[in-house]
Structure formats: structure tokens, C-alpha cells
mmCIF file of the N, C-alpha and C atoms, coordinates in Angstrom:
data_MODEL
# 
_entry.id   MODEL 
# 
loop_
_atom_site.group_PDB 
_atom_site.id 
_atom_site.type_symbol 
_atom_site.label_atom_id 
_atom_site.label_alt_id 
_atom_site.label_comp_id 
_atom_site.label_asym_id 
_atom_site.label_entity_id 
_atom_site.label_seq_id 
_atom_site.pdbx_PDB_ins_code 
_atom_site.Cartn_x 
_atom_site.Cartn_y 
_atom_site.Cartn_z 
_atom_site.occupancy 
_atom_site.B_iso_or_equiv 
_atom_site.pdbx_formal_charge 
_atom_site.auth_seq_id 
_atom_site.auth_comp_id 
_atom_site.auth_asym_id 
_atom_site.auth_atom_id 
_atom_site.pdbx_PDB_model_num 
ATOM 1  N N  . UNK A 1 1  ? 0.828  -1.238 0.062  1.00 0.00 ? 1  UNK A N  1 
ATOM 2  C CA . UNK A 1 1  ? -0.010 -0.091 -0.045 1.00 0.00 ? 1  UNK A CA 1 
ATOM 3  C C  . UNK A 1 1  ? 0.825  1.256  -0.010 1.00 0.00 ? 1  UNK A C  1 
ATOM 4  N N  . UNK A 1 2  ? 0.192  2.436  0.017  1.00 0.00 ? 2  UNK A N  1 
ATOM 5  C CA . UNK A 1 2  ? 0.891  3.752  0.125  1.00 0.00 ? 2  UNK A CA 1 
ATOM 6  C C  . UNK A 1 2  ? 1.821  3.755  1.380  1.00 0.00 ? 2  UNK A C  1 
ATOM 7  N N  . UNK A 1 3  ? 1.283  3.376  2.399  1.00 0.00 ? 3  UNK A N  1 
ATOM 8  C CA . UNK A 1 3  ? 1.937  3.514  3.795  1.00 0.00 ? 3  UNK A CA 1 
ATOM 9  C C  . UNK A 1 3  ? 3.294  2.715  3.674  1.00 0.00 ? 3  UNK A C  1 
ATOM 10 N N  . UNK A 1 4  ? 3.294  1.598  3.046  1.00 0.00 ? 4  UNK A N  1 
ATOM 11 C CA . UNK A 1 4  ? 4.398  0.706  2.872  1.00 0.00 ? 4  UNK A CA 1 
ATOM 12 C C  . UNK A 1 4  ? 5.465  1.554  2.043  1.00 0.00 ? 4  UNK A C  1 
ATOM 13 N N  . UNK A 1 5  ? 5.098  2.097  0.970  1.00 0.00 ? 5  UNK A N  1 
ATOM 14 C CA . UNK A 1 5  ? 5.916  2.755  -0.015 1.00 0.00 ? 5  UNK A CA 1 
ATOM 15 C C  . UNK A 1 5  ? 6.643  4.045  0.819  1.00 0.00 ? 5  UNK A C  1 
ATOM 16 N N  . UNK A 1 6  ? 5.843  4.656  1.629  1.00 0.00 ? 6  UNK A N  1 
ATOM 17 C CA . UNK A 1 6  ? 6.384  5.782  2.371  1.00 0.00 ? 6  UNK A CA 1 
ATOM 18 C C  . UNK A 1 6  ? 7.473  5.293  3.331  1.00 0.00 ? 6  UNK A C  1 
ATOM 19 N N  . UNK A 1 7  ? 7.160  4.146  4.085  1.00 0.00 ? 7  UNK A N  1 
ATOM 20 C CA . UNK A 1 7  ? 8.062  3.605  5.098  1.00 0.00 ? 7  UNK A CA 1 
ATOM 21 C C  . UNK A 1 7  ? 9.363  3.113  4.324  1.00 0.00 ? 7  UNK A C  1 
ATOM 22 N N  . UNK A 1 8  ? 9.184  2.458  3.114  1.00 0.00 ? 8  UNK A N  1 
ATOM 23 C CA . UNK A 1 8  ? 10.317 2.068  2.418  1.00 0.00 ? 8  UNK A CA 1 
ATOM 24 C C  . UNK A 1 8  ? 11.194 3.262  1.998  1.00 0.00 ? 8  UNK A C  1 
ATOM 25 N N  . UNK A 1 9  ? 10.511 4.320  1.505  1.00 0.00 ? 9  UNK A N  1 
ATOM 26 C CA . UNK A 1 9  ? 11.288 5.568  1.146  1.00 0.00 ? 9  UNK A CA 1 
ATOM 27 C C  . UNK A 1 9  ? 12.044 6.193  2.273  1.00 0.00 ? 9  UNK A C  1 
ATOM 28 N N  . UNK A 1 10 ? 11.393 6.168  3.536  1.00 0.00 ? 10 UNK A N  1 
ATOM 29 C CA . UNK A 1 10 ? 12.166 6.640  4.688  1.00 0.00 ? 10 UNK A CA 1 
ATOM 30 C C  . UNK A 1 10 ? 13.357 5.718  5.088  1.00 0.00 ? 10 UNK A C  1 
ATOM 31 N N  . UNK A 1 11 ? 13.009 4.539  4.881  1.00 0.00 ? 11 UNK A N  1 
ATOM 32 C CA . UNK A 1 11 ? 14.052 3.472  5.207  1.00 0.00 ? 11 UNK A CA 1 
ATOM 33 C C  . UNK A 1 11 ? 15.235 3.538  4.296  1.00 0.00 ? 11 UNK A C  1 
ATOM 34 N N  . UNK A 1 12 ? 14.986 3.967  3.091  1.00 0.00 ? 12 UNK A N  1 
ATOM 35 C CA . UNK A 1 12 ? 16.155 4.064  2.110  1.00 0.00 ? 12 UNK A CA 1 
ATOM 36 C C  . UNK A 1 12 ? 16.949 5.176  2.542  1.00 0.00 ? 12 UNK A C  1 
ATOM 37 N N  . UNK A 1 13 ? 16.408 6.301  3.190  1.00 0.00 ? 13 UNK A N  1 
ATOM 38 C CA . UNK A 1 13 ? 17.117 7.372  3.555  1.00 0.00 ? 13 UNK A CA 1 
ATOM 39 C C  . UNK A 1 13 ? 17.732 7.272  4.888  1.00 0.00 ? 13 UNK A C  1 
ATOM 40 N N  . UNK A 1 14 ? 17.039 6.621  5.875  1.00 0.00 ? 14 UNK A N  1 
ATOM 41 C CA . UNK A 1 14 ? 17.478 6.331  7.226  1.00 0.00 ? 14 UNK A CA 1 
ATOM 42 C C  . UNK A 1 14 ? 17.454 4.794  7.356  1.00 0.00 ? 14 UNK A C  1 
ATOM 43 N N  . UNK A 1 15 ? 18.619 4.062  7.136  1.00 0.00 ? 15 UNK A N  1 
ATOM 44 C CA . UNK A 1 15 ? 18.741 2.715  7.495  1.00 0.00 ? 15 UNK A CA 1 
ATOM 45 C C  . UNK A 1 15 ? 18.313 2.263  8.884  1.00 0.00 ? 15 UNK A C  1 
ATOM 46 N N  . UNK A 1 16 ? 18.606 3.157  9.713  1.00 0.00 ? 16 UNK A N  1 
ATOM 47 C CA . UNK A 1 16 ? 18.251 2.750  11.265 1.00 0.00 ? 16 UNK A CA 1 
ATOM 48 C C  . UNK A 1 16 ? 16.845 2.710  11.378 1.00 0.00 ? 16 UNK A C  1 
ATOM 49 N N  . UNK A 1 17 ? 15.970 3.725  10.836 1.00 0.00 ? 17 UNK A N  1 
ATOM 50 C CA . UNK A 1 17 ? 14.561 3.741  10.945 1.00 0.00 ? 17 UNK A CA 1 
ATOM 51 C C  . UNK A 1 17 ? 13.914 2.508  10.229 1.00 0.00 ? 17 UNK A C  1 
ATOM 52 N N  . UNK A 1 18 ? 14.551 2.088  9.116  1.00 0.00 ? 18 UNK A N  1 
ATOM 53 C CA . UNK A 1 18 ? 14.090 0.932  8.269  1.00 0.00 ? 18 UNK A CA 1 
ATOM 54 C C  . UNK A 1 18 ? 14.256 -0.308 9.129  1.00 0.00 ? 18 UNK A C  1 
ATOM 55 N N  . UNK A 1 19 ? 15.303 -0.450 9.853  1.00 0.00 ? 19 UNK A N  1 
ATOM 56 C CA . UNK A 1 19 ? 15.529 -1.568 10.672 1.00 0.00 ? 19 UNK A CA 1 
ATOM 57 C C  . UNK A 1 19 ? 14.520 -1.654 11.747 1.00 0.00 ? 19 UNK A C  1 
ATOM 58 N N  . UNK A 1 20 ? 14.239 -0.501 12.394 1.00 0.00 ? 20 UNK A N  1 
ATOM 59 C CA . UNK A 1 20 ? 13.174 -0.553 13.474 1.00 0.00 ? 20 UNK A CA 1 
ATOM 60 C C  . UNK A 1 20 ? 11.825 -0.809 12.903 1.00 0.00 ? 20 UNK A C  1 
ATOM 61 N N  . UNK A 1 21 ? 11.569 -0.351 11.705 1.00 0.00 ? 21 UNK A N  1 
ATOM 62 C CA . UNK A 1 21 ? 10.400 -0.529 11.077 1.00 0.00 ? 21 UNK A CA 1 
ATOM 63 C C  . UNK A 1 21 ? 10.141 -2.063 10.875 1.00 0.00 ? 21 UNK A C  1 
ATOM 64 N N  . UNK A 1 22 ? 11.158 -2.634 10.200 1.00 0.00 ? 22 UNK A N  1 
ATOM 65 C CA . UNK A 1 22 ? 11.025 -4.105 9.909  1.00 0.00 ? 22 UNK A CA 1 
ATOM 66 C C  . UNK A 1 22 ? 10.840 -4.956 11.255 1.00 0.00 ? 22 UNK A C  1 
ATOM 67 N N  . UNK A 1 23 ? 11.447 -4.487 12.429 1.00 0.00 ? 23 UNK A N  1 
ATOM 68 C CA . UNK A 1 23 ? 11.276 -5.149 13.535 1.00 0.00 ? 23 UNK A CA 1 
ATOM 69 C C  . UNK A 1 23 ? 9.935  -5.063 14.039 1.00 0.00 ? 23 UNK A C  1 
ATOM 70 N N  . UNK A 1 24 ? 9.324  -3.784 13.911 1.00 0.00 ? 24 UNK A N  1 
ATOM 71 C CA . UNK A 1 24 ? 7.922  -3.709 14.377 1.00 0.00 ? 24 UNK A CA 1 
ATOM 72 C C  . UNK A 1 24 ? 6.897  -4.582 13.447 1.00 0.00 ? 24 UNK A C  1 
ATOM 73 N N  . UNK A 1 25 ? 7.244  -4.544 12.140 1.00 0.00 ? 25 UNK A N  1 
ATOM 74 C CA . UNK A 1 25 ? 6.496  -5.276 11.169 1.00 0.00 ? 25 UNK A CA 1 
ATOM 75 C C  . UNK A 1 25 ? 7.031  -6.537 10.636 1.00 0.00 ? 25 UNK A C  1 
# 
């Protein structure tokens, strides 16, 4: 969905946030 695309976009910029997001989901 759109939310996932936004999270992936943020994760691409901030690897740390991406890791935290993957842990949550």
C-alpha cells in the first residue's frame, strides 16, 4: 500500500529507521 511505500522511502534514507520498522512489522 501507500503506507508501505512511504516507510520504504524513509528506510532508504535512514537505514536505522528502516531496521526499526522491519522489527515492528
